Steps between C-alpha positions, in 0.01 A plus 500: 500500500855383514617140529479382864786277600628386835785291641421204713761397758703308577548361144482846340255387242285758298147459461241706285253661741180667398253489207599737222258409217231709338161367392290648224156406367409721203147365491434702813744779404716410802880576432803326655568783750123513613551237768739383763576120465502336833541127460585267202496121461642336170436152405608291194244217425364279228291202438669153522440148398684185599537219257549160681626148402311180565632493864364849559835668507527845349710482180421838357403832657328749273459860604276715276293821510767674690399822677601753745289652780563828670287590801545864606348736742518886442379816676334733258665848512480838330661845515158627629213341711291513181768316297541228769127443497510488122777237518308285751379260231548117454597381148229290330547127465664433162653852473869561428709621788856638442768430764817721489813470696571838663843396653830459332572127464183389657280204419480559110324142476187682622515790263252426235138503405267267714131381469296591812343175630319668807531810704346596824486824732519514871507783748377591859442795704863466646698423185567612143314332207698219341453332165594138449563350153581155376666545160592223260728438190533194279808385317332575170296798394134470616217691359261647770131559451240596757131456457 
């Protein structure tokens, strides 16, 4: 899919339009082009502590355990009905998920390996199946283990 850009009038400002990333989770043998990303939400976060003086005024703000969270929803696809059904899988909690930027000059900050925090699947008799994932990265390399 090519980049989708549009011009917003009257100021003639360009904006990025669309969602041009690929999501792969090798633990389930799902490749980046086996799904259609629908929505993404990206957050930078961390834990914090405030150090106060005798009057209770904050003197120092400490931010630690920095992390990024990516919530993404995809529609499983395939070149055949059987392939689409085979890609209709949620990644397991703790498994690694690879996000790739399929556009030119897109959101490269998302392009990396993420840890799956949770995943769910939804569908109905009037819509396609969708898989929602919450992915996380930490500022330092983190070992993952599942029991």
